[in-house]
Structure formats: structure tokens, C-alpha cells
C-alpha positions in Angstrom: 116.9 -125.4 -20.4 113.2 -125.1 -17.9 112.0 -122.7 -16.0 112.0 -123.6 -12.2 109.3 -122.9 -10.2 110.8 -120.9 -7.5 111.8 -118.7 -10.5 108.2 -118.5 -11.0 107.8 -117.8 -7.4 110.7 -115.1 -7.6 109.1 -113.4 -10.3 105.3 -113.5 -8.6 106.6 -112.0 -5.4 108.4 -108.7 -6.8 105.4 -108.9 -9.7 102.7 -108.1 -6.6 105.3 -106.1 -4.3 106.7 -103.8 -7.4 109.7 -103.2 -5.0 113.0 -105.4 -5.1 113.2 -105.6 -1.4 110.0 -105.8 0.1 109.7 -109.1 -2.9 113.2 -110.0 -0.5 112.1 -110.1 2.7 108.6 -111.8 1.6 110.9 -114.6 -0.1 113.2 -114.8 2.9 115.9 -114.2 0.9 118.8 -111.5 0.1 117.9 -108.9 -2.3 120.8 -109.3 -4.3 120.0 -113.0 -5.1 116.3 -112.4 -6.0 117.8 -109.7 -8.7 120.1 -112.6 -9.7 117.5 -114.8 -10.0 115.3 -111.8 -12.2 117.8 -111.6 -14.3 118.2 -115.5 -15.2 114.3 -115.5 -15.9 114.6 -112.9 -18.2 117.7 -114.7 -19.7 115.7 -117.8 -20.6 112.5 -116.2 -22.0 114.6 -113.5 -24.2 112.5 -110.4 -22.5 112.8 -107.7 -20.4 109.8 -108.7 -17.1 110.3 -105.3 -15.2 111.2 -101.7 -16.2 113.5 -100.6 -13.5 114.9 -96.9 -12.8 115.9 -95.7 -9.5 112.6 -94.3 -8.4 110.0 -97.5 -9.5 109.6 -100.5 -10.5 106.6 -101.5 -13.1 105.8 -104.4 -14.9 107.0 -104.9 -18.5 104.1 -105.7 -21.4 106.2 -109.5 -21.6 105.7 -109.0 -17.5 102.0 -108.8 -17.3 101.3 -111.2 -19.7 103.7 -113.8 -17.4 101.3 -112.7 -14.3 98.7 -114.5 -14.7 100.4 -117.8 -15.8 102.6 -117.7 -13.6 100.1 -117.3 -10.2 98.1 -120.3 -11.9 101.3 -122.5 -12.7 102.4 -121.5 -8.5 99.0 -122.2 -7.3 98.4 -125.9 -9.3 101.8 -126.7 -7.5 100.9 -125.7 -4.3 97.4 -127.7 -4.8 99.4 -130.9 -5.4 102.3 -130.1 -2.9 99.5 -130.0 -0.1 97.4 -133.2 -1.9 100.9 -135.1 -1.5 101.2 -133.7 1.6 98.2 -134.9 3.1 98.6 -138.3 2.3 101.7 -138.8 3.8 101.0 -137.6 6.9 97.4 -139.5 7.3 99.0 -142.3 5.8 102.2 -141.9 8.3 99.5 -140.2 11.1 102.0 -137.3 12.2 101.4 -133.9 12.8 104.5 -131.5 12.6 104.0 -128.2 14.8 106.5 -125.8 13.8 108.2 -123.6 17.0 110.8 -120.6 17.3 111.5 -121.2 20.9 110.1 -122.6 23.7 106.9 -121.8 24.3 106.1 -123.2 27.8 102.7 -121.9 30.1 102.1 -125.6 30.0 100.3 -125.3 26.3 101.9 -128.2 24.5 101.6 -131.1 27.1 97.8 -130.1 27.5 97.3 -130.0 23.7 98.9 -133.2 23.3 96.7 -134.9 26.1 93.7 -133.5 24.1 95.0 -134.6 20.6 95.9 -138.0 21.5 92.1 -137.9 22.7 90.6 -136.8 19.6 93.2 -138.5 17.3 94.5 -142.1 19.3 97.4 -143.1 16.8 98.7 -140.5 15.8 102.0 -138.5 16.8 102.5 -135.0 17.2 106.4 -134.0 15.8 107.6 -130.7 17.3 110.1 -129.2 14.7 113.0 -125.8 16.2 112.9 -123.5 13.3 115.4 -120.8 13.7 114.2 -117.0 13.6 115.4 -116.4 10.3 111.9 -118.2 9.2 109.8 -115.9 11.9 106.8 -118.4 10.0 108.4 -121.2 12.3 108.4 -123.1 8.8 105.0 -122.1 7.4 106.4 -120.1 4.9 108.3 -123.2 3.1 105.9 -126.1 4.0 108.0 -127.6 6.7 105.0 -127.7 9.3 101.3 -127.9 9.4 101.1 -125.5 12.2 102.8 -123.0 14.1 103.5 -121.2 17.5 104.7 -118.0 17.0 105.2 -114.8 17.9 103.1 -111.8 15.5 103.8 -110.1 13.7 105.1 -112.2 10.9 106.1 -112.0 7.2 103.2 -113.1 5.2 100.2 -112.9 8.0 97.5 -112.1 5.6 98.2 -115.5 4.1 97.5 -117.2 7.4 94.9 -117.7 9.5 95.7 -116.8 13.4 94.5 -117.5 16.8 96.4 -115.9 20.1 97.0 -117.6 22.9 98.6 -115.4 25.1 98.9 -111.3 25.8 101.6 -110.5 27.9 104.5 -108.0 28.8 107.5 -107.5 27.6 109.8 -108.0 30.2 113.7 -107.4 29.1 116.8 -110.3 29.6 120.3 -109.4 30.8 123.6 -110.0 32.5 123.0 -110.2 36.0 125.7 -107.7 36.9 124.0 -105.2 34.4 123.7 -101.9 37.1 119.2 -102.6 36.0 119.6 -106.2 36.8 118.4 -105.7 40.6 115.3 -103.4 39.8 111.7 -104.6 40.1 110.9 -103.0 36.6 112.8 -101.4 34.1 110.8 -98.4 32.3 111.7 -98.7 28.0 113.0 -94.9 28.0 116.0 -96.1 30.2 116.9 -99.0 27.7 117.1 -96.6 25.0 121.3 -96.3 24.6 121.5 -100.0 25.3 122.7 -102.4 22.5 120.3 -104.9 21.6 120.4 -108.5 20.4 117.9 -108.8 17.4 116.4 -111.4 15.1 118.1 -111.9 11.1 116.4 -109.5 8.5 114.7 -112.0 6.8 112.5 -111.9 10.4 110.9 -109.1 8.7 108.2 -107.3 11.2 109.0 -109.9 14.1 112.7 -108.4 14.0 111.8 -104.5 14.6 108.6 -105.9 16.7 111.2 -107.7 19.8 113.6 -104.1 19.4 110.5 -101.8 20.0 111.1 -99.9 16.6 108.0 -98.3 16.5 108.6 -96.9 20.7 111.7 -95.5 20.0 110.3 -91.9 19.0 112.3 -92.3 15.2 115.2 -93.2 17.2 117.5 -96.6 15.6 118.5 -99.2 18.0 121.9 -100.1 18.5 122.5 -103.5 17.8 124.8 -106.0 19.7 124.9 -108.7 18.4 122.2 -111.0 15.6 121.1 -114.0 17.1 118.9 -116.9 15.2 118.1 -119.1 17.6 117.2 -119.8 22.0 120.8 -120.8 22.8 122.4 -118.0 21.1 120.3 -115.7 22.4 122.1 -117.1 26.1 125.3 -116.8 24.7 125.0 -113.4 23.5 123.7 -112.4 27.0 126.3 -114.2 29.1 128.6 -112.3 26.7 127.9 -108.8 27.4 127.1 -108.6 23.8 123.5 -106.6 24.2 119.9 -107.0 26.2 117.0 -108.7 24.9 113.1 -107.6 24.9 111.4 -111.2 25.7 107.7 -112.2 26.5 106.9 -112.5 30.5 105.8 -115.9 30.2 109.5 -116.8 29.0 110.6 -115.2 31.5 111.3 -118.7 33.3 113.1 -119.9 30.6 115.5 -117.0 30.1 116.1 -117.0 33.9 119.6 -119.0 35.0 122.8 -118.7 36.3 124.3 -115.0 34.8 120.7 -114.1 33.2 118.2 -112.4 35.2 114.9 -111.2 33.6 113.2 -107.4 34.6 109.6 -106.2 33.6 109.1 -103.7 31.0 107.2 -100.4 31.4 105.7 -98.8 28.8 105.5 -100.9 25.9 102.2 -102.8 24.2 102.3 -106.3 24.9 103.4 -109.5 22.6 101.2 -111.9 21.1 102.0 -115.4 21.1 99.8 -117.1 18.6 98.8 -120.4 16.7 99.1 -120.3 13.0 98.0 -122.2 10.0 98.1 -121.7 6.1 94.0 -120.7 5.2 94.2 -123.1 2.6 94.3 -126.3 4.7 90.6 -127.7 5.9 91.6 -130.5 7.0 89.9 -131.8 10.1 93.3 -133.2 11.7 94.5 -129.1 11.9 90.9 -128.4 13.6 91.3 -131.4 16.5 95.0 -129.8 17.2 93.3 -126.2 17.1 90.5 -127.2 19.2 93.0 -129.4 21.6 95.4 -126.5 22.3 93.2 -123.7 23.2 90.3 -126.2 25.0 87.4 -125.2 22.1 84.9 -127.8 20.5 83.2 -131.1 21.5 
């Protein structure tokens, strides 16, 4: 039985992180699933790739020997995939844009109009991605570019252009005791149940729970939500409240749900992101259309 590229990808991530938990988060898989795949790879190769104990993970000599070869194979395959994807996209004249939520602000409509001027005959296809992938499809190669909130797992491998920096607000049921306020201090929300993104969203999950601004107090999780529709339903059911960007407040506001500005929180960042290795002119044209730069 041949080794799958997925197994090599799991191995490389674990070898680079030397931590199964961080590697699993980076790969958007559970830690038990990652451990199982590593064991299967070791069984297939008939060697131990890692030394594990309660305090540390390290590469064995066979593991250290495999790492550069595995990296080279994955790089060659990724390049082959990009070549095929480029050819398919050029033939289909379709640019796929990943979204994790509605971005509003008129950004996409203006970008489509400007992109059409630069690329007549091309189509911009929007793909909605659930929040278990905080990269909005970039990590899996489903999309060419993505509109997303920072921070995201694997951000160092992406080009990032910040489109908007906005205060954070809170959405809650309109019968909540704080719903009639003009603004709310974050300290008043510390004991509230919060709606959380899936664990695979990594640092973005912590950001929308404002973990770094709780002075060490852990958040109460009322429910885990994977998309906007689940969020609306959870708020209406009274499962919890949720932080959001000022620019999305109008999107969340509806009968039964209200939004209020939150003070004492750092602002959030909406960004356009794309792979660092993707240098296609069509990507540049979409970036220029969205940011209104270039000729």
C-alpha cells in the first residue's frame, strides 16, 4: 500500500510543530485523528518517526531523514495542483472568492464592477465557507482569494491586505437587560454566555471570545456555531451573545435581535487574503478592484 500525500502532510505539520495539539489545529483535524494517521504511517514504514513522552515530542533519526523528502514531495504536488488549477481557471474564466460571513459595506458589488472592467468575460464566484475553516477555503485550496477576519491559522503563509478596521459590537436578544443601552462596557459582559466558533477556527475563535481581554477569566460558552444562520438561531433561542464587527451590525439586526457597541475592546480587522505563492495576474486584478488601486 502506497503512502498517501495526506499522511505526509500530517507528518510534516507534526514534525514542524513538535506538538500534536498545535499540528492538529493547523491541519483542521482532531488530535486523535492526527495521532491515528501518524501511527498508521509509522506502521506502513515500519519505523518510529517520533519519540513521545508526557513533556515533549521529538523526531527520531528516520523521522529526521523523512522530513526533507516529504517536504519536497508536498511542494512538488502543491505546485502541480496550482498549475492544473491555473489552467482550469483560465479556461473557465472563473475566480472563486471565499467568504465566512456576509461582508456588507458594498465591497463585493464595487469589486465585481471594477473587476469586470479589467477582466471582461470573467466571472467572480462566491463560495460560503463555514467557520470551522477560519481561512474561508484558502487552507483547503477551495478558493483563489478570501475575505476573512483576522487572525487565522497559517496566516504567515498568506498575503493579507486589511480592508477595514472597526470597533466590536455585541448582538443579543432584544429582551436582554442590556439591549436598550447606547453602549456596553466589555466588563459588563464577562459573565454572559458567549457563542463560540468551532475549535478548529483556532486563534479566530479566541479573538471573537475576547480571550486576551478577560484578564485570565475563561469565557462561558453557551453554544458553538458554524455559520451566521446558526448564530441567529442561537441568539434567538437565548443560548448566548456574540461579538461582531460594527460593519456587520446591520446584517445581524433583525426582529428579536439587537446590536450594541462595546467599549474597552480592541478593533477587529477585515482582510483580503490569498496564498503567498499565487502570483497570477488575475489575482492582482481582483485585489486592485477590491482595494481600488492600480491602473
